[in-house]
FIMARZA-245423 format. One record per residue: x, y negated, z negated of N, C-alpha, C in turn; residue in three letters. Coordinates in Angstrom, 2 decimals. Atoms other than C-alpha are relative to their C-alpha. Layout:
BEGIN
REC       n_X       n_Y       n_Z      ca_X      ca_Y      ca_Z       c_X       c_Y       c_Z   miro
REC         X         Y         Z         X         Y         Z         X         Y         Z    ALA
...
***
This chain:
BEGIN
REC       n_X       n_Y       n_Z      ca_X      ca_Y      ca_Z       c_X       c_Y       c_Z   miro
REC     -0.31      1.44      1.00     61.37   -128.83   -126.35     -1.11     -0.24     -0.08    LEU
REC      1.52     -0.27      0.57     59.12   -129.61   -128.68     -0.44     -1.82      0.64    ALA
REC      0.55      1.30      0.02     56.84   -133.32   -127.68      0.83     -0.95     -0.43    ALA
REC     -0.59      1.04      0.35     58.72   -136.09   -127.30      1.80     -0.05     -0.15    GLY
REC     -1.55     -0.23      0.13     62.35   -134.69   -127.42      0.73     -0.22      1.44    ALA
REC     -0.67      0.15     -1.10     64.78   -135.21   -125.14      1.59      0.68      0.01    GLN
REC     -1.75     -0.87      0.16     67.85   -133.11   -123.80      0.63     -1.14      0.21    ALA
REC     -1.17     -0.02      0.21     71.34   -134.29   -124.64      0.48     -0.12      1.26    ALA
REC     -0.81      0.17     -1.07     72.90   -135.99   -121.45      1.20      1.09      0.11    PRO
REC     -1.27     -1.00     -0.50     75.57   -133.52   -119.71      1.06     -1.17     -0.78    ALA
REC     -1.41      1.20      0.12     79.05   -134.81   -121.33      0.41      0.27      1.71    ALA
REC     -0.58     -0.18     -0.69     80.64   -135.93   -118.40      1.24      0.47      0.48    GLN
REC     -1.48     -0.50     -0.29     83.73   -134.08   -116.82      0.99     -0.83      0.14    ARG
REC     -1.15      0.76     -0.04     87.20   -135.66   -116.97      1.25      0.84     -0.39    GLN
REC     -0.92     -0.49     -0.10     90.42   -135.10   -116.83      1.32     -1.19     -0.53    ARG
REC     -1.00      0.69      0.32     93.29   -136.84   -118.90      1.43      0.44      0.28    CYS
REC     -1.04     -0.29     -0.11     96.57   -137.56   -118.55      1.33     -0.47     -1.26    PHE
REC     -0.76      0.11      0.80     99.27   -137.40   -121.21      1.09     -1.28      0.34    ASN
REC     -0.93      1.03     -0.60    102.22   -139.46   -118.89     -0.52     -1.17     -0.29    GLU
REC      0.41      1.68     -0.44     99.88   -142.37   -118.78     -1.07     -0.73     -1.24    THR
REC      0.90      0.33      1.30     97.16   -141.91   -121.90     -1.14     -0.51      1.12    GLY
REC      1.41      0.49     -0.58     94.27   -142.82   -118.84     -0.67      1.53      0.63    PHE
REC      1.08     -0.92     -0.97     91.27   -140.33   -117.78     -0.81     -0.29      0.92    CYS
REC      1.00      0.19     -1.64     89.82   -140.13   -114.33     -1.68      1.07     -0.18    VAL
REC      0.90     -0.60      0.00     86.43   -139.04   -114.16     -1.35     -0.34      1.04    SER
REC      1.45      0.39     -0.28     82.83   -138.87   -112.45      0.61      0.10      1.67    GLY
REC     -0.69     -0.47     -1.34     83.09   -139.16   -108.53      1.62     -0.56      0.67    PRO
REC     -1.38      0.06     -0.18     86.50   -140.65   -108.55      0.96      1.16     -0.38    ILE
REC     -0.75     -1.05      0.28     87.73   -137.87   -110.25      0.25      1.35      1.02    LEU
REC      0.15     -1.10     -1.01     86.29   -135.18   -107.68      0.66     -0.53      1.10    ASP
REC     -0.46      0.09     -1.60     87.55   -137.49   -104.40      1.46      0.17     -0.06    TYR
REC     -1.42     -0.23      0.47     90.79   -137.59   -106.70      0.68      1.72      0.74    TRP
REC     -0.33     -1.13      0.09     90.85   -133.93   -106.85     -0.10      0.84      1.65    GLU
REC      0.22     -0.41     -1.12     89.55   -133.13   -103.53      1.00     -0.26      1.42    GLN
REC     -0.74      0.50     -0.84     91.84   -135.36   -101.53      1.36      0.39     -0.53    LYS
REC     -1.54      0.33      0.25     95.40   -134.46   -102.74      0.23      0.13     -1.63    GLY
REC     -0.38      0.06      1.72     95.26   -135.09   -106.83      1.53     -0.92     -0.22    GLY
REC     -1.17      0.73      0.32     98.31   -135.98   -108.00      1.44      0.04      0.95    LEU
REC     -0.78      0.40     -1.22    100.38   -135.25   -105.00      0.19     -1.48      1.03    ALA
REC      0.13      1.60     -1.12     98.86   -137.97   -102.93     -0.33     -1.60     -0.76    VAL
REC      0.71      1.51      0.43     97.24   -140.70   -105.70      1.25     -0.15     -1.04    PHE
REC     -0.70      0.12      1.80     99.80   -139.85   -108.62     -0.97     -0.28     -0.89    GLY
REC      0.91     -0.01      1.49     98.75   -140.52   -112.22     -0.91     -1.27     -0.17    TYR
REC      1.36      1.09     -0.02     95.82   -143.14   -112.97      1.33     -0.78     -0.89    PRO
REC     -0.44      1.18      0.13     97.37   -146.45   -114.00     -0.87     -0.94     -0.70    ILE
REC      1.16      0.91      1.05     94.34   -147.52   -115.63     -1.28      0.63     -0.29    SER
REC      1.29     -0.63      0.35     90.90   -147.05   -116.94     -0.63     -0.26      1.12    ALA
REC      1.01     -0.09     -0.95     87.84   -146.76   -114.57     -0.71     -1.64     -0.62    GLN
REC      0.75      1.42      0.81     86.35   -150.59   -114.78     -0.23     -0.65      1.37    ARG
REC      0.38      0.56     -1.23     84.51   -152.71   -112.55      0.95     -1.35      0.07    ASP
REC     -1.08      0.69     -0.60     86.45   -155.11   -110.41     -0.58     -0.85      1.26    GLU
REC      0.11      0.94     -1.63     86.14   -157.85   -107.23      1.10      0.38      0.66    THR
REC     -0.80     -0.29     -0.81     87.42   -156.68   -104.38      0.36     -0.56      1.19    ILE
REC     -0.11      0.76     -1.40     88.60   -159.08   -101.46     -1.18     -0.94     -0.06    GLU
REC      1.25      1.27      0.31     85.86   -161.53   -103.22     -1.47      0.53      1.00    PHE
REC      1.44     -0.40     -0.37     82.77   -159.77   -101.32     -0.26      1.53     -0.73    SER
REC      0.33     -1.28      1.14     82.67   -156.40   -103.66      0.11      0.31     -1.26    TRP
REC      0.11     -0.45      1.05     82.09   -155.74   -106.97     -0.51      1.41     -0.77    THR
REC      0.66     -1.61      0.33     81.96   -152.16   -108.45      1.09      0.51     -0.76    GLY
REC     -1.09     -0.90      1.13     83.87   -149.22   -110.39      1.29      0.17      0.84    PRO
REC     -1.15     -0.61     -0.82     87.25   -148.96   -109.35      1.19      0.61     -1.08    VAL
REC     -0.58     -1.29      0.75     90.23   -146.95   -110.82      1.53     -0.24      0.80    GLN
REC     -1.01      0.09     -0.39     93.89   -147.49   -110.20      1.36      1.10     -0.26    TRP
REC     -0.94     -1.04      0.01     96.78   -144.84   -109.67      1.32     -0.76      0.52    PHE
REC     -1.26      0.23     -0.56    100.36   -144.89   -108.64      0.34     -0.46      1.30    GLU
REC     -0.24      0.28     -1.24     99.87   -144.87   -105.18     -1.07     -0.44      0.66    ARG
REC      1.14      0.30     -0.20     96.31   -146.07   -104.91     -0.95     -0.44     -0.71    ASP
REC      1.35      0.20      0.58     93.31   -147.77   -105.65     -1.30      0.58      0.21    ARG
REC      1.10     -0.80     -1.11     90.12   -145.87   -105.42     -1.54     -0.73     -0.52    LEU
REC      0.94      0.88      0.54     87.03   -147.53   -105.58     -1.85      0.68      0.45    GLU
REC      1.27     -0.85     -0.02     83.25   -146.18   -105.96     -1.14     -0.67      0.23    ASP
REC      0.78      0.55     -1.08     80.84   -147.09   -103.42     -1.05      0.86      0.19    HIS
REC      1.01     -0.26     -0.19     78.62   -144.63   -104.33     -1.77     -0.27      0.26    SER
REC      1.43      0.89      0.13     75.52   -146.74   -105.21     -0.47     -0.72      1.27    ASN
REC      0.23      0.42     -1.32     75.90   -147.80   -101.32     -0.19      1.15      0.87    GLU
REC      0.08     -1.14     -0.99     75.87   -144.24   -100.21      1.13      0.31      0.78    GLY
REC     -1.41     -0.44     -0.54     79.74   -144.72    -99.23      0.94      0.93     -0.53    LYS
REC     -0.87     -0.79      0.60     81.17   -142.41   -101.58      1.21     -0.89     -0.66    GLY
REC     -1.07      0.52      0.26     84.50   -142.97   -102.71      0.77     -0.86      0.67    VAL
REC     -0.61      0.36     -1.25     86.87   -145.05   -100.79      1.38     -0.47     -0.64    LEU
REC     -1.06      0.11      0.48     90.45   -145.63   -100.66      0.13     -1.59     -0.28    ALA
REC     -0.08      1.50      0.07     91.40   -149.79   -101.54      1.09     -0.27      1.14    GLY
REC     -0.27      0.27     -1.61     92.99   -151.58    -98.43      1.62     -0.56     -0.93    ARG
REC     -1.40      0.46      0.73     96.57   -151.75   -100.47      1.18      0.00      0.58    LEU
REC     -0.68     -0.22     -1.19     98.72   -151.66    -97.24      0.00     -1.81      0.33    GLY
REC      0.18      1.76     -0.38     97.25   -155.26    -96.39      0.20     -0.93     -1.35    ALA
REC     -0.40      0.42      1.09     97.35   -156.37    -99.98      1.40      0.04     -0.03    ARG
REC     -1.10      0.25      0.31    101.03   -155.46   -100.69      0.67     -0.83      0.89    PHE
REC     -0.67      1.12     -0.94    102.16   -157.53    -97.22     -0.29     -0.92     -0.31    LEU
REC      0.47      1.44      0.57    100.09   -160.56    -98.62      0.89     -0.27     -0.75    GLU
REC     -0.53      0.68      1.18    101.66   -160.76   -102.12      1.66      0.36      0.57    LEU
REC     -1.42     -0.12     -0.13    105.01   -159.75   -100.28      0.34     -1.57      0.76    ARG
REC      0.08      1.17     -0.50    104.35   -163.20    -98.65     -0.02      0.03      1.69    GLY
REC     -0.33     -0.68     -1.59    104.58   -161.11    -94.90     -1.74      0.75      0.27    THR
REC      1.17     -0.61     -0.80    100.57   -160.77    -93.90      0.01      0.42      1.09    PRO
REC     -0.11     -1.17     -0.73    100.40   -158.61    -91.32     -0.85     -0.79      0.93    TRP
REC      0.66      0.62     -1.46     99.49   -160.08    -87.60     -0.32      0.84      0.98    GLN
REC      0.25     -0.84     -1.05     98.05   -158.61    -84.57      1.34      0.16      0.49    PRO
REC     -1.20     -0.52     -1.19    100.77   -156.67    -82.57     -0.02      0.61      1.29    GLY
REC     -0.27     -0.26     -1.42    101.84   -155.97    -79.12      0.52      1.30      0.00    ASN
REC     -0.91     -1.36     -0.14    103.19   -152.52    -79.37     -0.01      0.60      1.49    ASP
REC      0.26     -0.24     -1.36    103.76   -151.10    -75.69      0.42      1.37     -0.01    GLY
REC      0.13     -1.40      0.03    104.19   -147.65    -74.85      1.55      0.33     -0.66    PRO
REC     -1.08     -0.56      0.14    107.14   -145.86    -76.29      0.94      1.33     -0.09    ARG
REC     -0.83     -0.75     -0.40    109.49   -144.27    -74.60      0.75      1.11     -0.82    PRO
REC     -0.75     -0.72      0.77    111.11   -141.36    -76.19     -0.41      0.55     -1.45    GLY
REC      0.78     -0.33      1.10    108.77   -141.03    -79.24     -0.91      0.41      0.48    TYR
REC      1.10     -1.46     -0.28    106.53   -137.80    -79.49     -1.50     -0.83     -0.91    ALA
REC      1.52      0.22      0.45    102.84   -138.19    -80.29     -0.46     -1.39     -0.81    LEU
REC      0.60      1.45      0.49    102.06   -141.68    -80.22     -1.64     -0.54      0.12    CYS
REC      1.22      0.59     -0.64     98.64   -143.36    -80.13      0.09     -1.47     -0.21    THR
REC     -0.28      1.23      0.11     98.18   -146.80    -79.71     -1.36     -0.18     -0.67    LYS
REC      1.54      0.35      0.45     94.90   -148.64    -81.71      0.19     -1.60      0.40    PHE
REC      0.02      1.13     -0.62     93.94   -152.03    -79.80     -0.92     -0.85     -0.92    ASP
REC      0.60      0.57      1.10     92.36   -152.82    -82.75      1.01     -0.98     -1.05    GLN
REC     -0.97      0.70      1.07     95.67   -154.22    -84.55      0.85      0.38      1.06    THR
REC     -0.80      0.13     -1.02     97.91   -153.63    -81.60      1.38      0.76     -0.23    GLY
REC     -0.73     -0.46     -0.01     99.98   -151.25    -82.99      0.07      1.45      0.24    TYR
REC     -0.45     -1.63      0.04    101.28   -147.51    -82.45      0.20      0.68     -1.13    ASN
REC     -0.04     -1.31      0.70    101.28   -144.42    -84.50      0.84      1.13      0.59    ILE
REC     -0.57     -0.93     -0.85    103.96   -142.30    -83.46      1.00      1.07     -1.20    CYS
REC     -0.80     -1.08      1.06    106.01   -139.08    -84.97      1.23     -0.66     -0.69    ALA
REC      0.07     -0.98      0.84    107.12   -138.71    -87.81     -1.38     -0.47     -0.64    PRO
REC      1.16      0.15      0.70    103.55   -140.33    -88.99     -0.94     -0.02      0.41    PHE
REC      1.30     -0.15     -0.53    101.16   -139.63    -86.56     -0.28      1.61     -0.62    SER
REC     -0.29     -1.69      0.43    101.52   -135.69    -87.41     -1.05     -0.11     -1.66    TYR
REC      0.56     -0.43      1.29    100.88   -136.57    -91.09     -1.54     -0.86      0.09    TYR
REC      1.58      0.27     -0.23     98.02   -139.22    -90.22     -1.23      0.45      0.06    TRP
REC      0.97     -0.76     -0.42     95.94   -137.02    -88.31     -0.42      1.34     -0.76    GLN
REC      0.16     -1.29      0.21     96.01   -134.12    -90.21     -0.17     -0.24     -1.92    ASN
REC      0.37      0.54      1.56     95.29   -136.17    -94.02     -0.90     -0.76     -0.12    ASN
REC      0.98      0.81      0.31     92.30   -138.18    -93.28      0.14     -1.23      0.82    GLY
REC      0.10      0.88     -1.20     93.11   -140.34    -90.41     -0.46     -1.33     -0.28    GLY
REC      0.69      1.10     -0.14     91.19   -143.67    -90.05     -0.33      0.23     -1.46    LEU
REC      0.82      0.18      1.78     89.04   -143.11    -93.54      0.93     -0.20     -0.98    GLU
REC     -0.79      0.20      1.21     91.99   -142.50    -95.49      1.05     -1.21      0.21    ARG
REC     -1.18      0.57     -0.11     94.87   -144.55    -94.30     -0.61     -1.63      0.93    PHE
REC     -0.19      0.95     -0.92     93.41   -147.08    -91.94      0.39      0.04      1.42    GLY
REC     -1.01      0.46     -1.13     94.91   -148.65    -88.88      0.95     -0.47     -0.01    TYR
REC     -1.02      0.45      0.24     98.32   -149.08    -88.78     -0.06     -1.73      0.68    PRO
REC     -0.18      1.29     -0.07     99.10   -152.64    -89.37      1.48     -1.08      0.06    ILE
REC     -1.98      0.31     -0.36    103.25   -152.86    -88.59      0.46      1.01      0.97    THR
REC     -0.94     -0.93     -0.83    105.22   -150.94    -86.14      1.39      0.98     -1.29    PRO
REC     -1.17     -0.44      0.81    107.67   -148.36    -88.11      1.37     -0.84      0.17    ALA
REC     -1.20      0.69      0.05    110.72   -149.98    -89.46      0.77      0.39     -1.22    PHE
REC     -0.69     -0.66      1.30    113.49   -149.50    -91.96     -0.31     -0.93     -1.02    GLU
REC     -0.07      0.77      1.17    113.05   -150.83    -95.12      0.83      0.59     -1.53    GLU
REC     -1.02     -0.32      1.22    115.01   -150.94    -98.49     -1.45      0.27     -1.28    THR
REC      0.99     -0.41      1.50    112.78   -148.96   -101.70      1.22      0.28     -1.02    ILE
REC     -0.66     -0.89      1.12    114.51   -148.55   -105.05      1.22      0.19      0.58    GLU
REC     -1.15     -0.36     -0.69    117.60   -148.89   -103.20      0.66      0.70      1.26    GLY
REC     -0.20     -0.77     -1.12    117.43   -146.73   -100.72     -0.81     -0.33      1.39    ARG
REC      0.86      0.33     -1.44    116.50   -147.23    -96.78     -0.73      1.24      0.84    THR
REC      0.83     -0.62     -0.28    113.64   -145.65    -95.36     -0.48     -0.39      1.27    TYR
REC      1.29      0.38     -1.20    111.46   -145.42    -91.96     -1.07     -0.08     -0.61    LEU
REC      1.05      0.07      0.00    108.51   -146.91    -93.00     -1.39     -0.55      0.81    VAL
REC      1.18      0.54     -0.91    104.92   -147.87    -91.51     -0.87     -0.26     -1.05    GLN
REC      0.91      0.24      0.80    102.21   -149.71    -93.34     -1.37      0.13      0.82    TYR
REC      1.57     -0.13     -0.30     98.57   -149.03    -92.95     -0.74     -0.69     -1.06    PHE
REC      1.23      0.68      0.71     95.54   -150.96    -93.75      0.12      0.28     -1.78    GLU
REC      0.35     -0.50      1.17     95.41   -148.59    -96.85      1.31      0.70     -0.86    ARG
REC     -1.11     -0.53      0.39     99.07   -147.18    -97.19      0.85     -0.41      0.25    ARG
REC     -0.99      0.09     -0.62    102.53   -147.28    -96.78      0.42      1.45      0.47    ARG
REC     -1.05     -1.48     -0.07    104.01   -143.95    -95.16      1.35     -0.20     -0.05    MET
REC     -1.42     -0.09      0.04    107.50   -143.50    -96.18      0.60      1.52      0.39    GLU
REC     -0.66     -1.00     -0.36    109.94   -140.86    -94.03      1.13      0.22     -0.96    TYR
REC     -1.37     -0.47      0.88    112.31   -139.10    -96.69      0.67      1.26      0.66    HIS
REC     -0.53     -1.03     -0.47    114.61   -137.24    -94.55      0.60      1.01     -1.05    PRO
REC     -0.33     -0.77      0.91    115.91   -135.74    -97.77     -0.68      1.33     -0.21    GLU
REC      1.07     -1.24      0.95    112.99   -133.46    -98.33     -0.77      0.72      1.82    ASN
REC      0.38     -0.54     -1.66    113.00   -132.41    -94.15     -0.24      1.31     -0.35    ALA
REC      0.19     -1.17      0.11    111.45   -129.18    -93.92     -1.01      0.49     -1.26    GLY
REC      0.83     -0.64      1.10    109.32   -129.30    -96.91     -1.65     -0.52      0.42    THR
REC      0.95      0.71     -0.41    105.94   -130.46    -96.73     -0.12     -1.84     -0.65    PRO
REC     -0.17      1.13      0.85    106.83   -133.70    -98.57      1.28     -1.09      0.57    TYR
REC     -0.54      0.81     -1.05    108.98   -135.41    -95.45     -0.49     -1.21     -0.06    ASP
REC      0.86      1.17      0.12    106.05   -138.30    -95.72     -0.67      0.00     -1.12    ILE
REC      0.66      0.63      1.18    105.62   -139.65    -98.61     -0.96     -1.34     -0.16    LEU
REC      0.86      1.40     -0.13    102.93   -142.43    -99.65      0.58     -0.66     -1.14    LEU
REC     -0.93      1.00      1.04    104.67   -145.50   -101.31     -0.72     -0.15     -1.26    GLY
REC      0.54      0.20      1.77    103.69   -146.38   -105.06     -0.38     -1.49      0.07    LEU
REC      1.06      1.29     -0.30    101.20   -149.27   -103.70     -0.21     -0.41     -1.19    LEU
REC      0.77      0.37      1.17     99.28   -148.77   -106.65      0.89     -0.91     -0.91    GLY
REC     -0.77      0.55      1.15    101.85   -149.47   -109.00      0.63     -1.51      0.51    ARG
REC     -0.95      1.04     -0.58    103.42   -152.18   -106.89     -1.44     -1.36     -0.07    ASP
REC      1.95      0.90      0.01     99.63   -154.22   -106.57     -0.90     -0.43     -0.99    VAL
REC      1.02     -0.19      1.37     98.32   -153.35   -110.07      0.01     -1.52     -0.47    PHE
REC      0.19      1.21      0.66     97.14   -156.65   -111.27      0.54     -0.19     -1.30    PRO
***
């Protein structure tokens, strides 16, 4: 290069979606692609922007149908999923309370979390363990229970960061557990 000339910055890779008109780029795109993409997070429903989260952190976030991804890279933490399970329950007027789940006779693969007082049992425990566990979903903040969503009743369980839904109509496929559309439901 000639003296004083500088190379042009490399264009940032992005992926845009005609379905919503939003693009994803940078560390949030990398995380989105590496952790499951469209099937796990859904489409982006906002542009990337700075937001203040839980009155304690301000930084770049992007909302998706099923999640809010927060870029904590400048703190060395990488991209983190938002606490949408807890937030959804608060907005509904039923904030989570510590539980006192006891042993679950007849339930398979149960793990009790003293941090919240709730168990994770099948069918949710397998999905939780094999798709990111504590980092991705956080602790369970409710027991499993039936909830009506869009006119259908499902077995659900809320976690700090997500709602898992058991869809028996998808039994025998990789989609018997789906993650709720909490990004869409909580998006301001």
